[in-house]
C-alpha positions in Angstrom: 79.7 92.2 36.0 80.3 96.0 36.2 80.6 95.9 40.0 82.9 92.9 39.8 85.2 94.6 37.3 85.1 98.0 39.0 85.9 96.3 42.3 89.0 94.5 41.0 90.1 97.6 39.1 89.8 99.5 42.4 92.1 97.0 44.0 94.8 97.7 41.3 94.1 94.8 39.0 94.3 95.3 35.2 91.1 94.2 33.5 91.6 92.0 30.4 89.1 90.3 28.1 90.5 87.1 26.4 87.9 85.6 24.1 87.8 82.8 21.5 85.8 84.2 18.5 84.9 81.1 16.4 82.1 83.2 14.9 84.8 85.2 13.0 86.5 81.9 12.0 83.2 80.5 10.7 82.3 83.6 8.8 79.3 84.5 10.9 80.7 88.1 11.5 83.9 89.8 10.6 86.8 91.3 12.7 85.6 95.0 12.2 82.2 94.0 13.6 83.8 92.4 16.6 86.1 95.4 17.1 83.1 97.8 17.0 81.3 95.6 19.6 84.4 95.7 21.8 84.6 99.5 21.5 80.9 99.7 22.5 81.6 97.3 25.4 84.6 99.2 26.6 82.5 102.4 26.6 79.8 100.7 28.6 82.2 99.4 31.2 83.9 102.8 31.4 80.5 104.4 31.9 80.0 102.1 34.9 83.4 103.0 36.3 85.0 99.7 35.2 87.6 100.3 32.6 89.0 97.5 30.4 92.8 97.6 29.9 93.1 95.1 27.1 91.1 93.0 24.7 92.6 89.8 23.2 90.8 87.5 20.9 91.4 84.4 18.8 89.5 84.6 15.5 90.5 81.1 14.3 89.3 77.6 14.5 91.4 74.5 13.5 88.5 72.5 12.0 85.6 74.8 11.4 87.4 78.0 10.3 87.0 79.3 6.8 89.9 80.4 4.6 92.8 81.9 6.5 90.8 81.5 9.8 91.1 77.7 9.5 94.3 77.0 11.5 95.7 76.2 14.9 96.4 79.3 17.0 98.4 79.6 20.2 96.0 82.2 21.3 92.9 80.0 21.1 91.9 78.7 24.5 92.7 76.2 26.0 96.1 77.5 24.9 97.5 80.3 27.1 98.6 82.6 24.3 96.1 85.5 25.0 97.0 85.5 28.7 100.7 85.4 28.0 100.5 88.3 25.6 98.4 90.3 28.0 101.0 89.7 30.7 103.8 90.9 28.4 101.9 93.9 27.1 100.6 95.1 30.5 103.4 93.8 32.8 101.0 91.5 34.7 102.1 89.0 37.4 100.0 86.1 36.3 100.6 84.2 39.6 98.9 87.1 41.4 96.1 87.4 38.8 92.5 86.3 38.9 90.9 84.5 35.9 87.1 84.2 35.5 85.5 82.1 32.8 82.4 80.1 32.0 84.0 77.1 30.2 86.5 74.4 31.0 88.8 75.8 28.3 89.0 79.1 30.2 90.3 77.2 33.2 92.7 75.2 31.1 94.2 78.3 29.5 94.4 80.0 32.9 96.3 77.0 34.4 98.6 76.8 31.4 99.4 80.5 31.8 100.0 80.2 35.6 97.1 82.4 36.7 97.0 82.2 40.5 93.2 82.2 41.2 90.7 80.6 38.8 86.9 80.9 38.9 84.3 79.1 36.8 81.1 81.1 36.7 78.3 78.5 36.8 74.8 79.9 37.5 73.5 76.4 38.1 75.8 75.7 41.0 74.1 75.5 44.4 76.8 77.5 46.1 80.4 78.6 45.8 82.6 75.5 46.1 86.2 74.7 45.7 87.0 72.1 43.1 90.5 70.9 42.7 92.5 74.1 41.8 89.5 76.5 41.0 86.3 77.8 42.5 82.9 77.2 40.9 80.6 80.1 41.7 76.9 80.6 41.0 77.2 84.5 41.3 79.9 86.8 40.1 79.5 88.7 43.4 80.9 85.6 45.2 84.3 86.1 43.6 85.8 89.1 45.4 85.6 87.4 48.8 87.3 84.3 47.5 90.0 85.9 45.4 
């Protein structure tokens, strides 16, 4: 992942993490814990020459959330809110952006936001293959040549 991120950053791409965090919604951990983890993760990526330009997260869940975290949220994937906010904050051209995820909801959110190139990381796939409007890839290292 470090090589992938550093490679795209070197090509002028902004690096953004957009993550549903139902663990916060369910009370398994709190937002300060998540923030500390993201701070650590940003430092690790920077240490490997792969800076992260933005972190966006949705700490809610419409049915399993606890207290104020039990609600609909336009940021929670498959909604495109995190991507749209990142585009606004960082002046991103989503049509020229690349989205990498590991769940169908990641692809749905990317489509809804208008992300130009979508990749589903699936280590069980036999080989990189085009499926409809996205690529299914068994290795992250497959992505740069296809994007």
